[in-house]
Residue frames relative to the residue before (quaternion, step in Angstrom):
aa qw qx qy qz dx dy dz
M 1.0000 0.0000 0.0000 0.0000 0.00 0.00 0.00
T 0.4512 -0.6893 0.5185 0.2290 3.41 -1.08 0.98
E 0.6640 -0.5152 0.3771 0.3892 3.50 -1.31 0.43
K 0.6438 0.5128 -0.3195 0.4695 3.56 0.97 -0.71
T 0.6649 0.4685 -0.3158 0.4885 3.59 0.96 -0.74
K 0.6023 0.5484 -0.3612 0.4540 3.60 0.99 -0.65
K 0.6379 0.5389 -0.3069 0.4566 3.50 0.94 -0.92
I 0.6657 0.4904 -0.3050 0.4725 3.56 0.88 -0.90
V 0.6423 0.5253 -0.3188 0.4582 3.61 0.92 -0.80
Y 0.6733 0.4842 -0.3033 0.4693 3.54 0.96 -0.93
E 0.6119 0.5614 -0.3162 0.4587 3.58 1.10 -0.63
K 0.6936 0.4490 -0.2724 0.4932 3.49 0.94 -1.00
Q 0.6369 0.5212 -0.3398 0.4553 3.68 1.01 -0.58
A 0.6106 0.5496 -0.3031 0.4829 3.50 1.20 -0.70
E 0.6042 0.5470 -0.3448 0.4657 3.59 1.10 -0.79
I 0.6743 0.4983 -0.3035 0.4526 3.58 0.87 -0.93
L 0.6356 0.5387 -0.3123 0.4564 3.49 1.03 -0.90
K 0.6268 0.5371 -0.2948 0.4813 3.59 1.03 -0.88
A 0.6361 0.5380 -0.2946 0.4682 3.57 1.07 -0.88
L 0.7189 0.4426 -0.2429 0.4778 3.59 0.98 -0.93
A 0.5808 0.6447 -0.3530 0.3498 3.72 1.26 -0.40
H 0.6436 0.4507 -0.3989 0.4727 3.61 0.70 0.92
P 0.5912 -0.6604 0.3713 0.2764 3.55 -0.88 1.10
V 0.6095 0.5145 -0.3523 0.4896 3.56 1.11 -0.77
R 0.6876 0.5137 -0.3004 0.4160 3.61 0.80 -0.87
V 0.5982 0.5261 -0.3382 0.5010 3.53 1.20 -0.81
A 0.6948 0.4709 -0.3134 0.4441 3.60 0.79 -0.95
I 0.5601 0.5821 -0.3671 0.4613 3.66 1.18 -0.48
L 0.6957 0.4870 -0.2799 0.4478 3.50 0.86 -1.05
Y 0.6456 0.5203 -0.3243 0.4553 3.53 1.05 -0.81
F 0.6261 0.5224 -0.3173 0.4842 3.57 1.06 -0.81
L 0.7177 0.4659 -0.2595 0.4478 3.69 0.82 -0.83
K 0.4969 0.6819 -0.4299 0.3214 3.64 1.29 -0.43
D 0.7438 0.4128 -0.2586 0.4578 3.62 1.04 -0.67
G 0.7670 -0.2813 0.1304 0.5617 3.65 1.29 0.22
E 0.7071 -0.4806 0.3591 0.3743 3.49 -1.44 0.33
Q 0.0987 -0.7851 0.6112 -0.0183 3.53 -1.17 0.80
C 0.4434 -0.6424 0.5461 0.3042 3.56 -1.21 0.43
V 0.7204 -0.4605 0.3491 0.3835 3.49 -1.34 0.33
C 0.6397 0.5548 -0.2944 0.4430 3.43 0.98 -1.08
D 0.7128 0.4473 -0.2581 0.4745 3.60 0.79 -0.89
I 0.5919 0.5377 -0.3474 0.4898 3.54 1.08 -0.60
A 0.6677 0.5048 -0.3009 0.4569 3.52 0.81 -0.94
K 0.6394 0.5063 -0.3345 0.4721 3.56 0.91 -0.79
Y 0.6346 0.5616 -0.3011 0.4373 3.59 0.92 -0.93
V 0.7829 0.3330 -0.1859 0.4916 3.55 0.67 -1.03
G 0.4014 -0.7527 0.4293 0.2968 3.65 1.30 -0.16
S 0.5940 0.5566 -0.3889 0.4314 3.44 0.88 0.96
E 0.6487 -0.5185 0.3777 0.4096 3.58 -1.24 0.36
R 0.6304 -0.5376 0.4018 0.3901 3.57 -1.26 0.61
S 0.6844 0.5068 -0.3175 0.4171 3.52 0.77 -1.04
N 0.6536 0.4935 -0.3202 0.4761 3.60 0.95 -0.65
V 0.6382 0.4958 -0.3104 0.5005 3.61 1.04 -0.78
S 0.6320 0.5609 -0.3475 0.4065 3.58 0.90 -0.75
K 0.6049 0.5421 -0.3175 0.4893 3.59 1.26 -0.77
H 0.6650 0.5001 -0.2946 0.4700 3.52 0.84 -0.97
L 0.6661 0.5056 -0.3107 0.4518 3.59 0.93 -0.82
S 0.6147 0.5753 -0.3009 0.4480 3.50 1.15 -0.72
V 0.6076 0.5142 -0.3553 0.4901 3.53 1.10 -0.84
L 0.7028 0.4869 -0.2965 0.4255 3.61 0.71 -1.21
V 0.6293 0.4868 -0.3716 0.4785 3.71 0.93 -0.72
S 0.6464 0.5568 -0.3365 0.3987 3.68 0.81 -0.93
C 0.7145 0.4518 -0.2234 0.4852 3.55 1.06 -0.92
G 0.5731 -0.6263 0.3800 0.3674 3.71 1.29 0.00
V 0.5412 0.6688 -0.3929 0.3246 3.63 1.12 -0.02
L 0.7670 0.2222 -0.1056 0.5926 3.48 1.39 -0.78
D 0.1746 -0.7264 0.6502 0.1384 3.46 -1.40 0.35
F 0.1054 -0.7961 0.5890 0.0904 3.59 -1.18 0.25
H 0.0243 -0.7449 0.6595 0.0984 3.50 -1.39 0.20
K 0.4499 -0.6977 0.4973 0.2521 3.53 -1.25 0.38
E 0.0810 -0.7563 0.6484 0.0325 3.50 -1.04 0.86
G 0.7950 -0.1963 0.0431 0.5724 3.52 -0.03 1.33
L 0.8017 -0.1702 0.1130 0.5617 3.68 -0.44 -1.00
N 0.6564 0.5493 -0.3132 0.4116 3.57 1.20 -0.43
V 0.2362 -0.7309 0.6198 0.1610 3.46 -1.12 0.74
I 0.1932 -0.7999 0.5682 0.0049 3.54 -0.73 1.24
Y 0.1266 -0.8080 0.5743 0.0352 3.50 -0.75 1.22
R 0.0351 -0.7887 0.6137 0.0069 3.55 -1.24 0.60
L 0.5783 -0.5843 0.4358 0.3663 3.52 -1.16 0.44
K 0.2741 -0.7649 0.5567 0.1730 3.64 -0.70 1.01
A 0.7636 0.2772 -0.1032 0.5740 3.45 1.02 -1.02
R 0.1261 -0.8424 0.5134 0.1047 3.69 0.35 1.14
C 0.5539 0.6262 -0.3935 0.3824 3.56 1.18 -0.47
I 0.4979 0.6699 -0.4243 0.3512 3.58 1.22 -0.24
M 0.5951 0.5798 -0.3396 0.4408 3.49 1.18 -0.52
D 0.5702 0.5668 -0.3608 0.4728 3.58 1.22 -0.55
F 0.6207 0.5434 -0.3181 0.4672 3.58 1.09 -0.68
F 0.6435 0.5080 -0.2972 0.4894 3.57 1.07 -0.84
E 0.6228 0.5211 -0.3622 0.4576 3.57 1.03 -0.69
C 0.6245 0.5530 -0.3004 0.4626 3.54 1.06 -0.86
I 0.6500 0.4918 -0.2964 0.4978 3.58 0.98 -0.78
T 0.6230 0.5256 -0.3357 0.4721 3.65 0.95 -0.71
T 0.6319 0.4997 -0.3474 0.4800 3.56 0.98 -0.94
C 0.6294 0.5281 -0.3552 0.4459 3.75 0.85 -0.86
L 0.6374 0.5450 -0.2960 0.4573 3.64 0.91 -0.89
K 0.6842 0.4657 -0.2899 0.4805 3.51 0.84 -1.00
Q 0.6429 0.5169 -0.3200 0.4660 3.62 0.93 -0.76
Q 0.5915 0.5341 -0.3173 0.5140 3.65 1.10 -0.75
A 0.6839 0.4978 -0.2878 0.4490 3.60 0.73 -0.98
N 0.6509 0.4839 -0.3183 0.4908 3.64 0.99 -0.88
E 0.6727 0.4848 -0.3262 0.4539 3.64 0.84 -0.69
N 0.6174 0.5306 -0.3138 0.4887 3.53 1.17 -0.64
I 0.6128 0.5230 -0.3213 0.4977 3.60 1.09 -0.72
K 0.6493 0.4985 -0.3182 0.4782 3.59 0.80 -0.94
L 0.6596 0.5339 -0.3065 0.4312 3.60 0.84 -0.91
L 0.6701 0.5210 -0.2662 0.4568 3.55 1.06 -0.97
K 0.6369 0.5252 -0.2925 0.4827 3.50 1.18 -0.79
A 0.7069 0.4649 -0.2988 0.4415 3.57 0.92 -0.65
M 0.5123 0.6716 -0.3657 0.3909 3.52 1.34 -0.17
């Protein structure tokens, strides 16, 4: 891979990370990991207005993490890149490690 190509890949990866960097979007992804859902159910789950949730969904679709289709008047969303949940498992592992290190530090005080 050329340096120019690497730079483009890094920029695209950073765009996805920016799209994921919002608690509502993370909650949406966790909700969709078990299957596709309509906007109304997603909005209920995250406790936000449909219009606000639609904006978050648009960001996640734009970065390629989600996909959608229409069923009558409903818009149904699903995870397009299911492997993204592996990334969140990795983050959870990091959080647990940090917590354990903090516990050790507190015990040493």
